[in-house]
C-alpha positions, -999 to 999 in steps of 0.1 A, spaced: 2 -1 3 29 25 8 46 17 -22 15 22 -46 10 55 -27 43 67 -30 40 58 -68 14 76 -73 32 104 -53 58 105 -77 36 102 -107 23 133 -97 54 153 -93 69 138 -129 37 155 -138 42 186 -126 75 190 -139 70 179 -175 48 207 -175 61 234 -159 66 252 -185 34 255 -204 16 265 -171 21 298 -148 23 304 -111 -4 283 -98 15 253 -114 50 260 -97 32 269 -63 16 235 -64 43 219 -74 64 233 -42 35 221 -22 27 185 -35 64 182 -31 65 191 10 36 170 14 55 138 -5 83 148 21 60 147 49 46 113 41 80 97 37 88 106 75 55 95 87 58 64 66 91 55 84 75 53 119 49 23 104 81 2 93 84 -21 122 54 -16 145 58 -32 175 36 -38 208 42 -49 243 19 -70 261 21 -71 303 9 -96 325 4 -82 361 -14 -107 371 22 -124 378 32 -96 401 11 -108 427 40 -132 439 63 -107 443 37 -78 460 58 -74 487 88 -62 466 71 -41 442 88 -6 437 77 25 456 58 47 425 53 85 433 20 100 408 26 135 398 -8 154 386 -1 188 371 -26 219 367 -19 257 362 -55 276 354 -86 266 377 -107 281 353 -99 263 320 -91 235 344 -121 230 366 -113 218 400 -137 191 394 -117 175 367 -93 176 391 -110 165 416 -116 130 397 -78 122 383 -66 125 419 -98 103 428 -83 79 404 -49 78 409 -55 74 450 -79 36 441 -54 22 411 -47 -17 422 -12 -12 439 -5 -13 473 -14 22 488 17 21 512 38 26 476 19 56 462 22 88 467 0 115 450 18 149 443 -5 175 430 14 207 414 -9 238 415 11 264 393 -17 291 397 -12 287 433 -50 284 435 -69 283 472 -94 262 453 -73 239 441 -62 228 477 -97 232 490 -109 208 466 -80 182 475 -94 187 509 -125 176 500 -111 148 478 -92 135 516 -122 127 530 -142 115 500 -113 89 493 -117 71 528 -148 58 512 -141 57 469 -104 39 476 -123 8 498 -149 7 479 -131 4 445 -112 -20 456 -138 -38 470 -160 -48 447 -131 -43 416 -144 -17 401 -131 -7 370 -133 28 361 -123 43 395 -130 83 384 -164 90 400 -176 113 374 -175 86 347 -185 58 367 -221 72 383 -228 78 347 -244 41 346 -273 30 370 -272 3 391 -288 -28 376 -318 -52 395 -296 -77 392 -268 -64 412 -260 -79 447 -283 -59 470 -255 -51 494 -233 -35 462 -263 -17 456 -270 -2 492 -228 13 490 -233 22 454 -260 44 461 -241 59 495 -210 63 477 -228 82 451 -244 106 473 -212 113 491 -197 124 457 -223 144 447 -216 164 481 -181 164 474 -194 179 436 -217 201 451 -194 219 479 -165 219 451 -188 238 428 -204 265 452 -165 271 464 -160 280 433 -191 307 431 -184 322 466 -151 323 481 -169 326 518 -146 298 533 -115 312 522 -112 335 553 -131 310 580 -99 282 576 -65 294 588 -57 266 566 -54 288 540 -34 316 553 -7 308 531 -29 318 505 -36 354 514 -20 383 495 -13 358 464 -7 362 427 -7 333 403 29 349 390 39 360 426 39 343 455 59 319 480 67 283 483 32 263 494 36 227 506 5 211 523 12 174 531 -15 174 559 -40 168 531 -36 132 534 -6 120 553 -18 85 570 -5 57 557 8 33 583 -10 4 570 4 -30 552 7 -40 514 -30 -60 520 -48 -31 540 -74 -22 516 -88 9 535 -53 23 532 -51 57 512 -23 68 494 1 99 507 -19 129 486 6 165 489 -6 199 476 26 217 461 31 254 446 67 264 438 76 304 444 73 320 414 84 360 408 71 385 380 97 390 353 117 357 368 117 327 342 95 297 356 102 273 327 64 266 324 52 229 331 91 217 328 99 239 362 68 225 376 78 189 369 112 196 387 100 209 412 76 179 417 107 159 417 127 176 440 99 178 466 92 135 459 128 130 462 127 144 500 95 128 513 92 96 494 120 91 467 100 64 448 125 52 419 92 54 392 72 80 388 41 86 369 33 121 349 -6 126 345 -22 161 331 -51 172 358 -77 166 326 -68 129 321 -78 102 346 -69 64 350 -91 43 332 -72 13 336 -68 0 375 -39 -24 371 -18 7 349 9 6 378 11 -31 372 12 -28 335 40 -6 339 56 -24 362 58 -55 340 84 -31 319 107 -24 341 105 -54 362 109 -79 336 145 -103 339 142 -111 308 162 -84 289 197 -79 304 202 -51 306 168 -31 310 177 2 292 140 10 290 138 47 307 101 52 302 69 38 295 45 55 273 8 51 272 -12 66 243 -30 92 251 -67 88 245 -103 109 247 -130 99 259 -154 126 233 -168 112 206 -148 137 178 -117 122 189 -122 91 178 -101 95 148 -74 108 168 -75 79 190 -65 56 158 -38 80 146 -22 80 177 -20 44 185 -11 37 156 21 59 154 34 47 190 31 11 177 54 23 151 77 42 177 83 11 194 95 -6 172 125 16 166 139 32 197 107 33 216 76 63 213 84 98 219 73 111 254 41 124 253 37 146 283 13 130 300 3 94 307 41 82 310 61 62 340 98 75 342 128 63 362 140 86 384 174 76 380 171 86 342 158 121 351 185 125 373 211 120 344 221 87 344 230 69 309 231 31 304 267 33 301 269 45 340 255 11 347 265 -27 351 239 -53 337 226 -59 371 212 -22 366 242 -10 402 263 20 393 300 14 379 330 22 397 338 54 377 303 65 378 306 57 412 338 79 417 321 106 387 286 114 406 289 103 443 310 129 457 294 154 475 309 184 453 299 166 423 259 159 435 261 195 449 270 208 414 245 191 401 214 191 418 216 222 445 234 230 479 201 214 496 222 189 524 186 171 522 184 169 484 219 155 480 216 130 501 180 122 486 196 122 447 227 99 464 205 71 477 179 70 446 210 64 424 224 34 447 191 22 447 188 20 486 158 25 507 139 56 510 161 86 532 124 92 545 129 122 569 105 133 598 76 152 579 87 189 596 120 184 582 105 172 544 90 204 548 116 230 554 138 210 529 106 209 499 101 246 504 137 256 499 137 236 466 113 251 456 128 288 456 131 308 421 166 304 425 171 275 437 181 262 403 208 286 394 241 276 387 229 237 391 220 212 361 187 210 362 169 216 331 204 211 310 213 179 322 192 168 349 149 166 351 124 177 325 149 201 301 141 240 294 144 248 265 111 245 249 76 253 260 72 217 245 92 199 274 83 164 266 95 164 233 128 182 244 130 160 274 127 133 255 153 137 228 172 143 258 167 104 270 170 90 234 201 106 226 219 92 255 208 55 245 177 50 262 152 34 253 110 32 259 80 11 251 45 14 242 19 -4 260 -16 2 242 -42 -12 263 -81 -17 252 -97 0 269 -69 30 273 -49 32 301 -59 67 304 -86 90 292 -89 129 291 -107 156 273 -102 163 233 -86 201 234 -115 222 228 -123 240 195 -123 279 192 -96 302 210 -88 271 237 -79 247 206 -63 277 187 -38 281 219 -30 242 220 -20 242 186 1 271 189 18 257 221 28 226 202 35 239 170 57 266 190 74 241 208 79 220 182 101 246 162 119 253 198 127 216 197 138 217 159 164 250 163 175 243 199 210 223 210 189 191 217 174 195 178 177 162 158 196 180 134 217 203 150 228 173 173 237 149 141 271 144 159 269 139 196 232 124 200 230 87 204 198 86 181 194 62 152 184 75 121 149 62 122 143 74 153 159 107 139 137 112 115 109 103 137 119 133 160 121 156 127 90 146 117 68 154 152 90 188 154 78 192 114 46 201 119 43 237 127 65 241 90 42 215 77 10 238 81 23 269 57 21 245 25 -13 233 40 -24 268 36 -9 275 3 -25 246 -10 -62 254 3 -61 289 -12 -44 280 -47 -77 270 -64 -88 306 -54 -57 321 -72 -60 301 -101 -99 309 -106 -95 346 -103 -59 345 -129 -73 318 -152 -43 295 -142 -55 259 -144 -42 234 -122 -43 206 -146 -48 211 -181 -81 219 -202 -96 182 -215 -117 188 -245 -144 164 -253 -152 153 -289 
């Protein structure tokens, strides 16, 4: 099929060339646009040549449930108006209720808008979660986002006990939703609670660091305790006017540092606030890739789940996304897409496969180079607690969890807007700066060090979200994607500029080029759409006239 399409495209271009002298400007513009389309089509076709799919078997992890690694769950939000708190509530609840030991999970919510409404919503979540999480695990609920789960009523054939608990849980969720909506319209609650004192006189772009771990920090149970709820932490980094805060990448790096001080899990999930966990075993699915013993060494840096949307008008996008993801997986791995991705903490701290032995331990040369006090301070900042945390993560030792009060003090220190100055954060450590498309930029940095990635396509999808809106919001989102692609194409992480020092495979480099050139491809599309009108006005045919006898 690809050869047939290629033959037709080449035939069209050859036809244009042979008749170039007999036609006007419209013919030349058409030839240039069609050449661009052929070029871009070749890039995308490259992705589909070697599709691959990873099939996990999460039930096999039941045998080693006591040895499962800890996972930190990151949720990012910034605009309480564009991203309604109810969406954030459901995303967080779906993560707190996943089928994984609760004492090995911690959910961090980064509020880059420093909104007391978001914090209020999370406090309400902390109360309802103690009902919702045990309910989901007791009855093995499939969809663990309440706003989607309660769309289907209980049937008459259901167990009476289940029906009673279902009704009770739904009533509690409706109370939660109503309280959040009422708080959106009326802010009197803000002055009635001393817990919101930190939000007084704050602005989205001018406030100090806020860390609220008292949302939920009560996880004391064992692996099999179904009534336990994972830790839930609210954080908001310091932001000041006229200071570059690096958008989402800066917020992600702050979450990495805070989570390293509190739980220091070896794996991290990055999820947007409007995408909920649609598969209860999604964490186990990812761990199947990271923990597989059949591949030595295991050079998988991150596991990406394809982005999917529950809107009916997103079906075409879902199919295309799954199609390209499986194609990427057969090369060097899929591109990190900014959401629905599990990362390895040690990789985000700058390690390369060459720094590790086959068993995953640090080589002696890496230990001498990385694990000195001077080197760690220079790379990760001058926080002693942060240096201790990084050393523990790199050596895969036990979590250096301190007293809660000490963790809060250290967390506020690493959240200062000047903490990253003269360090490697955003350069070689964490999410990379230099582009508003931090996902693509960071992904190139990971793959160029020699790491691979994996894709897991599930049916139903692991994560579901809202399709970007049409109109102004959709236009702004598209502009961010296109601008970010151009920034990646022109910065030092560019698959073109870094051709001599990156360890990207040739076809993987083509994949990144095709993803970055989407913004450039829009120019010939616009010209090609306007071309018929130009030809009609100037009597310049796009195709030769056919004379009928």
